[in-house]
C-alpha positions as CSV (number, residue, x, y, z in Angstrom):
1,M,14.3,-12.5,-21.0
2,K,16.9,-15.2,-20.5
3,R,19.5,-12.6,-19.6
4,I,17.1,-11.2,-16.9
5,A,16.7,-14.7,-15.5
6,A,20.5,-15.1,-15.3
7,V,20.8,-11.7,-13.5
8,L,18.2,-12.8,-11.0
9,A,19.9,-16.0,-10.4
10,A,23.2,-14.2,-9.8
11,V,21.8,-11.5,-7.5
12,L,19.4,-13.6,-5.4
13,P,22.2,-15.0,-3.2
14,L,23.4,-11.4,-2.5
15,T,20.2,-10.3,-0.9
16,L,20.0,-9.5,2.8
17,A,19.9,-12.6,5.0
18,G,17.6,-13.0,8.0
19,E,14.8,-10.9,6.6
20,R,11.4,-12.6,6.3
21,A,9.6,-11.1,3.4
22,F,6.0,-10.7,4.5
23,A,5.3,-7.9,1.9
24,W,6.4,-6.6,-1.4
25,E,9.9,-5.9,-0.2
26,P,9.5,-2.7,1.9
27,E,12.7,-0.6,1.2
28,T,12.5,-1.2,-2.6
29,T,9.1,-2.1,-4.0
30,Q,6.9,-0.7,-1.3
31,A,8.8,2.6,-1.0
32,G,8.8,3.0,-4.8
33,L,5.1,2.3,-5.0
34,A,4.4,4.9,-2.3
35,E,6.6,7.5,-4.1
36,Q,4.8,6.9,-7.4
37,A,1.4,7.2,-5.7
38,A,2.4,10.4,-4.0
39,L,3.8,12.0,-7.2
40,S,0.6,11.1,-9.1
41,S,-1.9,12.2,-6.4
42,R,-3.2,15.5,-5.2
43,L,-0.8,15.5,-2.3
44,H,1.7,18.0,-3.6
45,K,-1.0,20.6,-4.3
46,R,-2.7,20.0,-1.0
47,L,0.6,20.5,0.9
48,V,1.2,23.8,-0.8
49,T,-2.4,25.0,-0.1
50,L,-1.9,24.3,3.6
51,G,1.3,26.3,3.8
52,F,3.9,23.7,3.2
53,E,5.2,25.6,0.2
54,G,7.7,23.0,-1.0
55,G,4.9,20.5,-1.4
56,L,6.3,17.0,-1.7
57,F,9.8,18.4,-1.3
58,E,9.0,20.5,1.9
59,Q,11.4,19.6,4.7
60,L,9.4,18.2,7.6
61,T,10.8,17.5,11.1
62,V,9.9,15.0,13.7
63,P,12.2,15.6,16.7
64,P,13.6,12.2,17.7
65,A,12.7,12.9,21.4
66,D,9.0,13.3,20.4
67,A,8.7,9.9,18.6
68,P,11.5,7.6,19.8
69,S,9.7,4.4,18.6
70,L,9.2,5.8,15.1
71,I,12.8,6.9,14.8
72,A,14.0,3.6,16.1
73,S,12.0,1.8,13.4
74,L,13.4,4.1,10.7
75,K,16.9,3.5,11.8
76,L,16.4,-0.2,10.9
77,L,16.2,0.9,7.3
78,S,19.2,1.6,5.0
79,P,19.9,5.4,4.7
80,S,20.6,4.7,1.0
81,H,17.0,4.0,0.3
82,G,15.8,7.5,0.9
83,A,13.5,7.1,3.9
84,V,15.7,7.8,6.9
85,P,15.6,11.3,8.4
86,D,18.8,13.1,9.5
87,A,19.9,13.4,13.1
88,R,17.4,16.2,13.6
89,G,14.6,14.0,12.4
90,R,14.2,16.0,9.2
91,Q,13.5,14.9,5.6
92,A,11.3,15.7,2.7
93,A,7.5,15.0,2.7
94,L,8.0,12.5,-0.1
95,S,10.5,10.6,2.0
96,W,8.1,10.5,5.0
97,I,5.5,8.7,3.0
98,A,8.1,6.3,1.7
99,A,9.2,5.8,5.3
100,G,5.7,4.8,6.3
101,A,5.5,2.3,3.4
102,S,8.9,0.9,4.5
103,I,7.9,0.2,8.2
104,A,4.3,-0.9,7.9
105,D,5.3,-4.4,8.8
106,I,7.6,-3.5,11.7
107,P,7.4,-5.5,14.0
108,A,7.4,-8.4,11.6
109,K,4.2,-9.9,13.1
110,F,2.3,-7.0,11.5
111,G,3.1,-8.4,8.1
112,A,0.6,-11.2,8.8
113,N,-2.1,-8.6,8.6
114,H,-1.4,-7.8,4.9
115,F,-3.4,-10.7,3.4
116,Y,-7.0,-11.0,2.2
117,D,-8.6,-13.9,0.3
118,P,-11.9,-12.7,-1.2
119,S,-13.2,-16.3,-1.6
120,T,-12.9,-17.0,2.2
121,K,-13.0,-13.4,3.5
122,R,-9.9,-14.4,5.6
123,G,-6.4,-13.2,6.0
124,W,-3.1,-15.0,6.9
125,A,-3.4,-18.5,8.2
126,K,-0.2,-20.4,9.1
127,P,0.4,-23.3,6.8
128,S,-0.6,-26.7,8.1
129,R,2.0,-29.3,9.3
130,G,1.5,-31.1,6.1
131,V,2.6,-28.1,4.1
132,F,5.6,-27.6,6.3
133,A,6.5,-31.3,5.7
134,S,6.8,-30.5,2.0
135,L,9.3,-27.7,2.6
136,S,13.0,-28.1,2.4
137,D,15.0,-29.0,5.5
138,M,16.4,-25.4,5.5
139,A,13.0,-23.9,5.3
140,R,11.6,-26.0,8.1
141,E,14.5,-25.2,10.4
142,S,14.1,-21.5,9.7
143,A,10.4,-21.5,10.2
144,G,10.8,-23.4,13.4
145,R,13.2,-20.7,14.8
146,A,10.8,-17.9,13.8
147,K,7.7,-17.0,15.6
148,V,5.3,-17.4,12.7
149,P,1.8,-16.0,13.5
150,E,-1.0,-18.5,13.5
151,T,-3.5,-16.1,12.0
152,G,-3.6,-12.4,10.9
153,V,-6.2,-9.7,10.7
154,P,-7.6,-9.5,7.1
155,A,-5.9,-6.5,5.4
156,V,-9.3,-4.8,4.7
157,E,-9.9,-4.8,8.5
158,W,-6.3,-4.0,9.6
159,V,-6.4,-0.5,8.1
160,T,-9.1,0.5,10.5
161,S,-8.1,-1.7,13.4
162,K,-7.3,0.0,16.8
163,D,-4.3,-2.4,17.1
164,N,-2.8,-0.9,14.0
165,P,-0.6,2.1,15.0
166,F,-0.9,3.5,11.5
167,N,-4.7,3.1,11.1
168,V,-7.0,5.5,9.2
169,A,-8.1,7.2,12.4
170,G,-4.5,7.9,13.3
171,F,-3.9,9.4,9.8
172,Y,-6.9,11.7,10.1
173,D,-5.9,12.8,13.7
174,Q,-2.4,13.8,12.5
175,Y,-3.7,15.3,9.3
176,G,-6.1,17.6,11.2
177,K,-3.3,18.6,13.6
178,A,-1.1,19.5,10.6
179,V,-3.6,22.3,10.0
180,T,-4.6,23.3,13.5
181,G,-1.2,23.1,15.1
182,A,-0.2,26.5,16.6
183,T,3.3,26.7,15.4
184,P,5.1,25.7,12.1
185,G,7.1,23.2,14.1
186,E,4.0,21.5,15.5
187,R,2.3,21.4,12.0
188,S,5.5,20.0,10.4
189,R,5.7,17.2,13.0
190,A,2.0,16.4,12.5
191,M,2.1,16.4,8.7
192,A,5.1,14.0,8.8
193,G,3.1,11.7,11.1
194,A,0.2,11.9,8.8
195,L,2.4,11.0,5.8
196,V,3.9,8.0,7.6
197,A,0.4,6.7,8.4
198,A,-0.6,7.3,4.7
199,G,2.4,5.4,3.5
200,A,1.7,2.5,5.8
201,L,-2.0,2.4,4.8
202,I,-1.3,2.2,1.0
203,H,1.4,-0.4,1.7
204,V,-1.3,-2.7,3.2
205,L,-3.5,-2.2,0.1
206,G,-0.5,-2.6,-2.3
207,D,0.4,-6.0,-0.8
208,L,-2.8,-7.4,-2.2
209,G,-1.3,-7.0,-5.7
210,S,0.8,-10.2,-4.9
211,P,-1.2,-13.3,-6.0
212,A,-0.3,-15.5,-3.1
213,R,-1.7,-13.0,-0.6
214,V,-5.2,-13.1,-2.1
215,R,-5.3,-16.9,-2.9
216,G,-4.8,-18.3,0.6
217,D,-1.3,-19.4,-0.3
218,A,0.7,-18.8,2.9
219,A,3.2,-21.6,2.0
220,S,4.6,-19.4,-0.8
221,F,6.2,-17.2,1.9
222,F,8.6,-20.0,3.0
223,E,10.6,-20.3,-0.2
224,P,14.4,-20.1,0.3
225,L,15.6,-16.9,-1.4
226,G,19.3,-17.4,-1.3
227,G,20.5,-14.9,1.3
228,G,21.2,-17.4,4.0
229,P,19.3,-20.1,5.8
230,D,16.8,-17.7,7.4
231,D,16.1,-15.7,4.1
232,L,12.7,-17.1,3.4
233,G,9.9,-15.4,1.7
234,S,8.0,-15.0,-1.6
235,R,10.2,-15.5,-4.7
236,F,7.6,-13.6,-6.7
237,E,8.0,-10.5,-4.5
238,R,11.8,-10.9,-4.5
239,V,11.7,-11.0,-8.4
240,A,9.9,-7.6,-8.3
241,A,12.4,-6.1,-5.9
242,L,15.4,-7.2,-8.0
243,A,13.9,-6.2,-11.3
244,Y,12.6,-2.7,-10.3
245,G,14.3,-1.7,-7.1
246,R,12.8,1.5,-5.7
247,L,13.5,4.1,-8.4
248,G,12.4,1.9,-11.2
249,I,8.8,1.3,-10.0
250,P,6.5,2.4,-12.9
251,A,4.0,5.2,-12.6
252,P,0.3,4.2,-12.2
253,S,-1.5,3.0,-15.3
254,R,-4.4,5.3,-14.2
255,V,-6.0,6.5,-11.0
256,I,-8.6,4.2,-9.4
257,T,-11.6,6.0,-7.7
258,R,-13.9,4.6,-5.1
259,E,-16.6,6.0,-2.8
260,H,-15.8,3.7,0.1
261,L,-12.4,2.8,1.6
262,R,-13.2,-0.9,1.7
263,D,-13.9,-1.0,-2.1
264,F,-10.2,-0.4,-2.9
265,F,-9.5,-3.8,-1.3
266,T,-12.6,-5.8,-2.2
267,S,-16.1,-5.0,-3.4
268,A,-19.4,-6.6,-4.3
269,D,-18.8,-6.0,-8.0
270,G,-15.4,-7.7,-7.9
271,T,-13.4,-4.6,-8.7
272,G,-11.2,-4.4,-5.6
273,L,-7.5,-5.0,-6.0
274,A,-7.8,-8.4,-4.1
275,D,-10.7,-9.5,-6.3
276,V,-9.0,-8.7,-9.6
277,V,-5.7,-10.3,-8.7
278,A,-7.2,-13.4,-7.1
279,R,-9.2,-14.3,-10.2
280,S,-6.5,-13.3,-12.7
281,Y,-3.3,-15.1,-11.6
282,F,-2.1,-18.3,-10.0
283,S,0.3,-18.5,-7.2
284,K,2.9,-21.2,-6.7
285,N,0.7,-23.4,-4.6
286,T,-2.6,-22.7,-6.4
287,L,-1.5,-23.9,-9.8
288,P,-3.6,-26.4,-11.7
289,S,-2.9,-29.9,-10.4
290,S,-0.7,-32.4,-12.2
291,T,-2.7,-34.9,-14.1
292,R,-2.1,-38.0,-16.3
293,V,-2.7,-37.3,-20.0
294,G,-5.6,-39.3,-21.4
295,N,-8.7,-38.9,-23.5
296,E,-10.0,-36.1,-21.3
297,T,-7.1,-34.2,-19.7
298,K,-8.7,-31.9,-17.2
299,P,-6.4,-30.7,-14.5
300,T,-8.1,-29.8,-11.2
301,L,-8.2,-26.1,-10.4
302,A,-7.7,-24.8,-6.8
303,R,-10.0,-21.9,-7.7
304,P,-12.5,-21.4,-10.6
305,Q,-10.4,-18.6,-12.0
306,P,-8.1,-18.2,-13.9
307,A,-9.8,-20.8,-16.0
308,L,-7.9,-23.1,-18.4
309,P,-8.6,-23.0,-22.1
310,T,-10.9,-25.7,-23.5
311,R,-7.9,-27.4,-25.1
312,L,-4.3,-27.3,-23.9
313,N,-1.5,-27.6,-26.4
314,L,-0.2,-31.0,-25.3
315,M,2.0,-31.4,-28.3
316,A,3.9,-28.2,-27.6
317,A,3.9,-29.2,-23.9
318,S,5.7,-32.4,-24.8
319,R,8.8,-30.5,-25.9
320,E,11.7,-30.3,-23.5
321,D,10.9,-26.8,-22.4
322,G,7.2,-27.2,-22.5
323,T,5.0,-24.3,-23.4
324,T,3.2,-21.3,-21.9
325,L,-0.3,-20.7,-20.6
326,R,-1.2,-17.0,-21.3
327,G,-4.0,-14.8,-20.2
328,A,-6.3,-12.8,-22.4
329,D,-3.8,-9.9,-22.4
330,G,-0.9,-12.2,-23.4
331,T,0.7,-12.3,-20.0
332,C,2.3,-15.5,-18.9
333,L,0.1,-17.2,-16.2
334,A,2.1,-20.4,-16.0
335,R,4.4,-22.9,-17.8
336,Y,3.2,-26.4,-18.5
337,R,4.7,-29.5,-19.9
338,V,4.1,-33.2,-20.4
339,E,6.7,-35.6,-19.1
340,H,6.2,-39.4,-18.8
341,S,2.6,-38.8,-19.7
342,V,2.0,-36.5,-16.8
343,L,0.9,-32.9,-17.4
344,S,2.3,-30.5,-14.8
345,F,2.4,-26.7,-14.3
346,H,5.0,-24.4,-12.8
347,L,6.1,-20.8,-12.5
348,D,9.6,-19.6,-13.4
349,D,11.3,-16.3,-12.9
350,E,10.6,-15.1,-16.4
351,C,6.9,-15.9,-16.1
352,M,6.7,-14.1,-12.8
353,L,8.5,-11.1,-14.1
354,E,5.9,-10.8,-16.9
355,Q,3.2,-10.7,-14.2
356,V,5.1,-8.2,-12.2
357,N,5.4,-5.9,-15.2
358,V,1.6,-5.9,-15.5
359,L,0.8,-5.8,-11.8
360,L,3.0,-3.0,-10.5
361,P,1.3,-0.2,-12.6
362,E,-2.1,-1.5,-11.5
363,V,-1.0,-1.6,-7.8
364,A,0.3,2.0,-8.2
365,A,-3.1,3.0,-9.6
366,F,-4.9,1.6,-6.6
367,E,-2.5,3.2,-4.2
368,T,-2.8,6.6,-5.9
369,G,-6.5,6.3,-5.8
370,M,-6.6,5.4,-2.1
371,L,-4.2,8.3,-1.2
372,D,-6.5,10.7,-3.1
373,Y,-9.4,9.2,-1.2
374,L,-7.8,9.9,2.1
375,L,-7.2,13.5,1.0
376,R,-10.6,13.9,-0.7
377,G,-12.0,16.4,1.7
378,E,-11.7,20.0,0.5
379,L,-13.2,23.2,1.9
380,S,-13.6,26.6,0.3
381,I,-13.1,29.8,2.3
382,G,-14.8,33.0,1.2
383,V,-13.4,36.4,2.2
384,G,-15.8,39.3,2.3
385,P,-17.9,41.1,4.8
386,Q,-18.1,37.8,6.5
387,L,-15.7,34.8,6.5
388,T,-17.5,31.8,5.1
389,V,-16.5,28.2,5.0
390,S,-18.3,25.8,2.6
391,G,-17.8,22.2,1.3
392,Q,-19.6,19.6,-0.8
393,G,-20.3,15.9,-0.2
394,L,-20.0,16.2,3.6
395,G,-22.1,14.7,6.3
396,A,-22.4,15.8,9.9
397,G,-19.4,17.1,11.8
398,T,-17.6,20.1,13.2
399,V,-15.6,22.8,11.5
400,E,-12.9,24.9,13.1
401,V,-11.5,28.1,11.6
402,L,-8.0,29.5,12.4
403,V,-6.1,32.6,11.4
404,E,-2.3,32.6,10.9
405,D,-0.1,35.7,11.6
406,E,3.0,36.9,9.9
407,L,5.2,34.6,12.1
408,G,3.2,31.5,11.1
409,V,1.4,31.1,14.4
410,R,-2.2,30.0,14.1
411,K,-5.0,30.7,16.5
412,S,-8.6,29.4,16.5
413,I,-11.2,32.1,15.9
414,G,-14.3,29.9,16.0
415,T,-15.9,26.5,15.7
416,A,-19.3,25.4,14.4
417,N,-21.4,22.3,14.1
418,A,-22.3,21.3,10.5
419,T,-25.4,19.3,9.6
420,A,-25.3,16.6,6.9
421,G,-25.8,18.0,3.4
422,S,-25.1,21.6,4.3
423,E,-22.8,23.4,1.8
424,Q,-22.2,26.4,4.0
425,L,-20.5,25.1,7.2
426,A,-19.6,28.3,9.0
427,S,-19.9,32.1,8.9
428,L,-17.7,34.2,11.1
429,P,-16.7,37.9,11.4
430,M,-13.6,38.8,9.3
431,P,-10.4,38.8,11.4
432,T,-8.8,42.2,11.7
433,T,-5.2,40.8,11.5
434,G,-3.5,37.8,10.0
435,T,-2.1,36.6,6.7
436,R,-3.9,33.3,6.1
437,V,-7.1,31.6,7.2
438,V,-7.4,27.8,7.4
439,A,-10.3,25.6,8.2
440,V,-10.8,21.9,9.2
441,F,-13.9,19.8,9.1
442,R,-14.0,16.6,11.1
443,G,-16.8,14.2,10.7
444,T,-18.2,12.0,7.9
445,D,-18.8,12.4,4.2
446,A,-22.1,11.9,2.4
447,N,-21.5,8.1,2.3
448,G,-21.0,8.0,6.1
449,E,-17.2,7.4,5.8
450,P,-14.9,9.2,8.2
451,I,-13.3,12.3,6.7
452,V,-11.1,15.3,7.5
453,A,-11.7,18.1,5.0
454,V,-9.3,21.1,4.9
455,G,-9.0,24.5,3.2
456,A,-7.0,27.6,3.3
457,T,-6.9,31.1,1.7
458,S,-4.6,34.1,1.9
459,L,-5.8,37.3,3.5
460,G,-3.1,39.4,1.8
461,A,-1.4,42.3,3.5
462,R,-3.4,43.5,6.5
């Protein structure tokens, strides 16, 4: 562990200057989390079913002339991080979802919308003047030059906000077009757009795996990180980026399932990602307060949880290196020591790295679950005397059926209105030509949540 700390100390000054870290660092941690979520989700199988035979490795093209803003944002990324398309606007499906995760906070002001404190139900709030006064001269000067947002939209609301260019509605719009587009080129472009939106959406959720984002600790994002006077951000998130990069991000510990989108973020039973992280970890500025050692040494807590043990080991804390406060699973929560009869708490790189080691697989589990949630709608198509479309767990909506010819061109052959609770959504005459039939349901699920459900089947040689 001491060698890891030494490596971090050596590498920190080499990081890019001038980048304000408002998220798990996008080209490394966030891209890696999105890739792990995609690889562990149903996305590969769904792509193959819909005619993208390479699945996650299918080459999808967004012509630069069709999406100049998107391509301009992607060109801000380093090509070495695997999320920048070639000159034709082409790259693999897996790279498109990583691209979305990498640009979710471009422009930088969008990064202020990736916070949510379950105790206050609020998002980002700019630190007070008193907090700025406690920062280093370098940090104050940099913050003064930057346009730091006063407030941000809470993350749980940002994913559905009309001001978010990568919101849930945008994902479903592109996802539906990836099925109904007439030509393979149109469908390729739409699916790439859907994956960019999906990557950006799971990025917003994943950011809530960083303790400062869910404990109202905006001041933690003004720490000097060593890459120049303007390189301020979260040291906790920089530690994650340096320790794991992109390719080293661990696979999800499991797959989280929820019936409502909001419940991935926060829920009444306290199982949302923000809920779990907020009560399980401290952040730099929400550590227990320093206190003088006496008959009853009870440091004040910024939040009720994590709770301190009934008795702290003040004898061990009196050693030069102090001692460690650990959670129930043995993870370091903080260091504490007694010096000149004052008990104080702090976080160092090794302690933060222990937390990162536990948190990243959990964040990946939530992101995988949310990606599966976005893709949850599935239709069955029956081929016989009649062409039938059915689905389960759907509310009211409309279903469209299309037939694809040998050149890959799709043409609508009918639409129908579906009532809530109906399993059979449409029945149409069998097409006399074509190689594949696809169907799209647009509406709500049984819980009233927006959904786009899709299905496809081969017609064989006709």
